[in-house]
Backbone as JSON, one array per atom type, in Angstrom:
{
  "sequence": "MKTMEYKESTITTSRFTQKYKEAIDQDYLVGTQCQDCGATFLPPRPICRDCKSPRTKLVEITAEKGSLLTYTIIHVAPPSLQHMAPYVVGIVELETGQRLTAIILGDPAELEIGKNVLLSFDLDTKGPGRLRFRLLPESN",
  "N": [[0.84, -1.16, 0.0], [0.56, 2.18, -0.85], [1.64, 5.07, 0.79], [0.87, 8.46, 1.48], [2.66, 11.41, 2.03], [1.9, 14.03, 4.19], [2.1, 17.47, 3.92], [2.24, 20.41, 5.72], [0.58, 23.37, 4.78], [0.07, 26.78, 3.87], [-3.0, 28.17, 3.22], [-4.0, 30.45, 0.88], [-6.31, 33.13, 0.77], [-8.38, 34.1, -1.79], [-9.16, 37.25, -3.35], [-11.86, 37.26, -4.11], [-12.99, 35.26, -2.47], [-12.5, 36.37, 0.04], [-14.07, 38.73, -0.04], [-16.59, 37.57, -0.28], [-16.84, 36.24, 2.21], [-16.73, 38.49, 3.91], [-19.05, 39.87, 3.12], [-21.09, 38.05, 3.85], [-20.71, 38.11, 6.6], [-21.81, 40.56, 7.02], [-24.45, 40.22, 6.52], [-25.35, 39.89, 3.81], [-25.14, 38.77, 0.35], [-22.53, 38.22, -2.02], [-21.59, 37.66, -5.38], [-20.03, 36.61, -8.43], [-20.01, 38.11, -11.65], [-19.81, 37.37, -15.03], [-18.16, 39.37, -17.34], [-18.23, 38.97, -20.0], [-20.12, 36.93, -20.9], [-22.23, 37.28, -19.16], [-23.08, 35.52, -17.18], [-23.83, 34.63, -13.78], [-22.36, 33.84, -10.68], [-22.3, 32.02, -7.61], [-20.87, 30.65, -4.81], [-18.5, 33.39, -5.3], [-16.25, 33.42, -8.13], [-13.1, 33.44, -9.85], [-12.94, 32.88, -12.56], [-15.12, 32.48, -15.3], [-17.5, 29.93, -15.27], [-19.02, 29.15, -17.43], [-18.12, 30.34, -19.96], [-15.42, 30.48, -19.61], [-14.04, 32.87, -19.33], [-11.76, 35.2, -17.87], [-12.66, 37.61, -17.11], [-14.33, 38.78, -14.75], [-16.57, 40.26, -12.37], [-17.29, 41.46, -9.06], [-20.55, 41.23, -7.73], [-23.54, 42.23, -6.03], [-25.79, 39.85, -4.73], [-29.15, 39.77, -4.83], [-31.23, 38.13, -4.13], [-33.6, 36.76, -1.87], [-35.18, 34.63, -1.45], [-35.73, 31.14, -2.22], [-35.76, 27.8, -3.63], [-35.89, 24.47, -2.4], [-33.67, 22.14, -3.56], [-32.44, 19.69, -3.01], [-31.71, 17.63, -0.13], [-30.21, 16.55, 2.98], [-30.26, 14.8, 6.08], [-28.28, 15.34, 8.79], [-26.93, 13.28, 11.12], [-24.65, 12.46, 12.46], [-22.5, 14.67, 13.41], [-19.85, 17.1, 12.71], [-17.44, 18.18, 15.24], [-17.88, 20.99, 15.72], [-20.55, 21.35, 15.13], [-22.03, 19.58, 16.58], [-23.82, 20.21, 18.59], [-26.11, 20.84, 17.23], [-27.08, 18.59, 15.98], [-29.66, 16.19, 15.33], [-29.43, 17.79, 12.13], [-30.33, 19.67, 9.16], [-28.93, 19.77, 5.94], [-28.98, 21.42, 2.89], [-29.34, 21.93, -0.68], [-30.04, 24.89, -2.23], [-31.85, 26.58, -4.72], [-31.63, 29.8, -5.63], [-33.94, 32.54, -6.21], [-32.83, 34.06, -8.18], [-31.36, 32.29, -9.63], [-28.84, 31.23, -8.88], [-27.09, 28.67, -7.01], [-26.85, 27.4, -3.72], [-25.3, 25.79, -0.93], [-26.42, 25.07, 2.28], [-27.36, 25.19, 5.78], [-30.59, 24.09, 6.61], [-33.28, 25.41, 8.23], [-36.0, 24.44, 10.26], [-38.83, 22.24, 10.62], [-37.88, 18.97, 10.15], [-39.72, 17.05, 9.33], [-41.39, 18.38, 7.65], [-40.0, 18.81, 5.36], [-39.51, 18.79, 1.87], [-38.65, 18.24, -1.52], [-38.54, 21.12, -3.55], [-39.81, 22.82, -1.81], [-40.33, 26.13, -0.59], [-37.93, 28.48, 0.59], [-36.38, 30.84, 2.85], [-33.71, 33.12, 2.91], [-31.44, 33.45, 5.58], [-29.34, 34.47, 8.35], [-27.02, 33.17, 10.7], [-26.59, 34.54, 13.8], [-24.63, 33.95, 15.65], [-22.34, 33.02, 14.49], [-19.46, 33.19, 12.3], [-18.44, 34.05, 8.95], [-18.93, 31.92, 5.98], [-20.35, 29.83, 7.21], [-22.45, 31.03, 8.47], [-24.62, 31.14, 6.84], [-28.0, 30.35, 6.4], [-31.12, 28.78, 5.68], [-34.58, 29.21, 5.97], [-37.48, 27.26, 6.23], [-40.33, 28.23, 4.45], [-43.64, 28.94, 5.46], [-46.48, 27.13, 4.21], [-48.52, 28.68, 1.77], [-51.93, 29.45, 1.8]],
  "CA": [[0.0, 0.0, 0.0], [1.31, 3.42, -0.95], [1.2, 6.12, 1.72], [1.22, 9.8, 1.02], [3.14, 12.28, 3.1], [1.16, 15.28, 4.27], [2.91, 18.63, 4.25], [1.41, 21.54, 6.12], [0.74, 24.51, 3.88], [-0.8, 27.91, 4.15], [-3.96, 28.4, 2.14], [-4.26, 31.88, 0.72], [-7.69, 33.43, 0.42], [-8.45, 35.02, -2.92], [-9.95, 38.47, -3.16], [-13.27, 36.91, -4.24], [-13.4, 34.54, -1.27], [-12.49, 37.3, 1.16], [-15.25, 39.61, -0.18], [-17.74, 36.7, -0.01], [-16.91, 36.09, 3.66], [-17.05, 39.79, 4.5], [-20.46, 40.16, 2.83], [-21.91, 37.18, 4.7], [-20.62, 38.65, 7.96], [-22.64, 41.76, 7.07], [-25.81, 39.78, 6.19], [-25.75, 39.91, 2.4], [-24.37, 37.88, -0.51], [-21.91, 38.69, -3.26], [-21.16, 36.64, -6.32], [-19.32, 37.21, -9.55], [-20.72, 38.13, -12.93], [-18.91, 37.39, -16.17], [-18.34, 40.57, -18.16], [-18.36, 38.58, -21.4], [-21.38, 36.23, -21.22], [-23.27, 37.72, -18.24], [-23.42, 34.5, -16.18], [-23.57, 35.03, -12.4], [-22.0, 32.67, -9.87], [-22.28, 32.13, -6.16], [-19.94, 31.68, -4.36], [-17.75, 34.05, -6.37], [-15.15, 32.68, -8.74], [-12.33, 34.34, -10.71], [-13.09, 32.52, -13.98], [-16.49, 32.09, -15.64], [-17.68, 28.49, -15.48], [-19.65, 28.91, -18.72], [-17.32, 30.68, -21.14], [-14.02, 30.43, -19.19], [-13.45, 34.2, -19.34], [-11.27, 35.68, -16.58], [-13.22, 38.96, -16.89], [-15.47, 38.7, -13.84], [-16.62, 41.34, -11.37], [-18.13, 41.17, -7.91], [-21.88, 41.85, -7.75], [-24.4, 41.82, -4.92], [-26.88, 38.95, -5.07], [-30.27, 40.36, -4.1], [-32.27, 37.13, -3.85], [-33.85, 36.4, -0.47], [-35.95, 33.39, -1.43], [-35.3, 30.1, -3.13], [-36.49, 26.53, -3.46], [-35.05, 23.36, -1.98], [-33.41, 21.18, -4.65], [-32.15, 18.41, -2.38], [-31.29, 17.81, 1.26], [-29.88, 15.37, 3.77], [-30.31, 15.03, 7.52], [-27.01, 14.98, 9.4], [-27.08, 12.74, 12.47], [-23.32, 12.43, 13.05], [-21.99, 15.99, 13.03], [-18.49, 17.44, 13.14], [-17.45, 18.73, 16.59], [-18.42, 22.35, 15.81], [-22.0, 21.36, 14.91], [-22.66, 18.5, 17.33], [-24.94, 20.73, 19.38], [-27.28, 21.0, 16.35], [-27.49, 17.31, 15.41], [-29.64, 16.12, 13.87], [-29.77, 19.01, 11.41], [-30.53, 19.46, 7.72], [-28.13, 20.53, 4.98], [-29.62, 21.31, 1.59], [-28.94, 22.8, -1.79], [-31.15, 25.78, -2.54], [-31.73, 27.41, -5.92], [-32.17, 31.13, -5.36], [-34.86, 33.06, -7.22], [-32.01, 34.64, -9.24], [-30.76, 31.2, -10.39], [-27.64, 30.63, -8.3], [-27.34, 27.58, -6.05], [-26.04, 27.45, -2.51], [-25.47, 24.75, 0.07], [-26.51, 25.69, 3.6], [-28.22, 24.54, 6.77], [-32.01, 24.4, 6.43], [-33.95, 25.46, 9.53], [-37.42, 24.1, 10.21], [-39.19, 20.87, 11.01], [-37.49, 18.02, 9.11], [-40.9, 16.31, 8.84], [-42.04, 19.21, 6.62], [-39.12, 18.96, 4.2], [-39.7, 18.08, 0.6], [-38.04, 18.91, -2.67], [-39.39, 22.16, -4.12], [-40.31, 23.73, -0.77], [-39.76, 27.48, -0.6], [-37.12, 28.83, 1.75], [-35.99, 32.24, 2.99], [-32.34, 33.3, 3.34], [-31.22, 34.08, 6.88], [-27.95, 34.37, 8.8], [-26.86, 32.82, 12.11], [-25.94, 35.66, 14.47], [-23.57, 33.49, 16.54], [-21.29, 32.41, 13.69], [-18.8, 34.09, 11.35], [-18.08, 33.45, 7.67], [-19.96, 31.21, 5.22], [-21.16, 28.99, 8.09], [-23.6, 31.81, 8.94], [-25.75, 30.98, 5.91], [-29.11, 29.48, 6.78], [-32.4, 28.99, 4.98], [-35.72, 28.81, 6.79], [-38.65, 26.83, 5.47], [-41.45, 29.17, 4.46], [-44.93, 28.24, 5.65], [-47.33, 26.97, 3.03], [-49.55, 29.7, 1.62], [-53.24, 28.84, 1.51]],
  "C": [[0.89, 1.24, 0.0], [0.76, 4.43, 0.06], [1.67, 7.46, 1.2], [1.64, 10.64, 2.22], [2.37, 13.6, 3.04], [2.11, 16.4, 4.67], [1.98, 19.78, 4.58], [1.65, 22.69, 5.16], [-0.23, 25.61, 4.3], [-1.72, 28.11, 2.96], [-4.22, 29.9, 2.06], [-5.69, 32.08, 0.27], [-7.69, 34.43, -0.72], [-9.3, 36.23, -2.57], [-11.45, 38.15, -3.21], [-13.78, 36.21, -2.98], [-13.47, 35.47, -0.07], [-13.72, 38.21, 1.12], [-16.54, 38.83, 0.12], [-17.93, 36.55, 1.5], [-17.31, 37.39, 4.35], [-18.53, 40.14, 4.3], [-21.37, 39.33, 3.72], [-21.88, 37.67, 6.14], [-21.45, 39.91, 8.14], [-24.06, 41.48, 6.57], [-26.26, 40.05, 4.75], [-24.82, 39.0, 1.61], [-23.74, 38.62, -1.67], [-21.52, 37.48, -4.09], [-20.31, 37.31, -7.37], [-20.18, 37.12, -10.8], [-19.67, 38.23, -14.02], [-19.2, 38.62, -17.02], [-18.46, 40.23, -19.64], [-19.7, 37.93, -21.71], [-22.52, 36.59, -20.26], [-23.67, 36.71, -17.17], [-23.02, 34.99, -14.78], [-23.37, 33.79, -11.54], [-21.95, 33.0, -8.39], [-21.89, 30.76, -5.62], [-19.14, 32.25, -5.53], [-16.6, 33.18, -6.89], [-14.41, 33.61, -9.7], [-12.48, 34.07, -12.2], [-14.51, 32.03, -14.22], [-16.56, 30.6, -15.92], [-18.24, 28.21, -16.87], [-18.73, 29.15, -19.91], [-15.82, 30.73, -20.87], [-13.3, 31.78, -19.23], [-12.94, 34.56, -17.94], [-11.83, 37.07, -16.24], [-14.49, 38.86, -16.06], [-15.4, 39.86, -12.87], [-17.55, 40.92, -10.24], [-19.45, 41.92, -8.05], [-22.65, 41.39, -6.52], [-25.51, 40.93, -5.45], [-28.06, 39.36, -4.2], [-31.38, 39.37, -3.74], [-32.38, 36.87, -2.35], [-34.58, 35.06, -0.36], [-35.37, 32.4, -2.43], [-36.15, 28.87, -2.93], [-35.47, 25.43, -3.2], [-34.9, 22.36, -3.12], [-33.17, 19.77, -4.11], [-31.69, 18.67, -0.95], [-30.9, 16.47, 1.86], [-29.94, 15.75, 5.25], [-29.02, 14.47, 8.12], [-27.24, 14.52, 10.83], [-25.74, 12.69, 13.21], [-22.59, 13.67, 12.55], [-20.52, 16.17, 13.4], [-18.55, 18.12, 14.51], [-18.1, 20.12, 16.7], [-19.93, 22.41, 15.65], [-22.73, 20.26, 15.69], [-23.86, 18.97, 18.14], [-26.22, 20.87, 18.56], [-27.85, 19.66, 15.88], [-28.76, 16.79, 16.09], [-30.06, 17.47, 13.25], [-29.8, 18.72, 9.91], [-29.58, 20.35, 6.93], [-28.8, 20.32, 3.62], [-28.99, 22.19, 0.55], [-30.18, 23.56, -2.2], [-30.85, 26.51, -3.85], [-32.42, 28.73, -5.61], [-33.07, 31.59, -6.5], [-34.11, 33.72, -8.37], [-31.2, 33.58, -9.99], [-29.51, 30.57, -9.81], [-28.03, 29.56, -7.29], [-26.35, 27.67, -4.91], [-26.31, 26.24, -1.64], [-25.46, 25.42, 1.43], [-27.38, 24.84, 4.51], [-29.65, 25.01, 6.55], [-32.67, 24.32, 7.81], [-35.43, 25.18, 9.35], [-37.61, 22.65, 10.59], [-38.81, 19.9, 9.89], [-38.66, 17.22, 8.54], [-41.62, 17.08, 7.73], [-41.2, 19.38, 5.37], [-39.61, 18.18, 3.01], [-39.09, 18.92, -0.5], [-39.04, 19.92, -3.24], [-39.95, 23.12, -3.1], [-39.6, 25.07, -0.88], [-39.05, 27.78, 0.7], [-36.74, 30.31, 1.69], [-34.57, 32.3, 3.52], [-32.29, 33.95, 4.71], [-29.76, 33.84, 7.28], [-27.93, 34.06, 10.29], [-26.05, 33.93, 12.77], [-24.74, 35.24, 15.31], [-22.37, 32.9, 15.81], [-20.66, 33.46, 12.79], [-18.52, 33.32, 10.06], [-19.24, 32.69, 7.03], [-20.84, 30.28, 6.06], [-22.37, 29.71, 8.66], [-24.83, 31.6, 8.07], [-26.75, 29.97, 6.43], [-30.27, 29.76, 5.82], [-33.48, 28.47, 5.89], [-36.84, 28.37, 5.87], [-39.74, 27.89, 5.57], [-42.74, 28.4, 4.68], [-45.69, 28.17, 4.35], [-48.34, 28.1, 2.96], [-50.85, 29.03, 1.21], [-53.92, 29.51, 0.36]]
}
């Protein structure tokens, strides 16, 4: 069996990642928009996923609502989230088309694909881990 040696390294944070974290800490989202094809991405990225152009700029993402695309219930959590277990992590498609992975708040028994959710932020956390979505009640 081949073993790999692990070398400690410093991970540098790109300008896009830093702005993303700062925005979340201030309760809003930023993404990048390609200046060539107009595609918008969240989280931000330096190169357009669609046309591969490096001409991207930071833009504020104004969506507050989205729909649940998929989810899973976490029963065995990492140490930092053990106090929340079991909790739900899902992928949400925002009303502006971008997709995000985040914790979904609400009764797990009410979860189903396509449910509407509302963007919110955890006040006790910093960085991208602050992202939350709350299940919206059914409208009659």
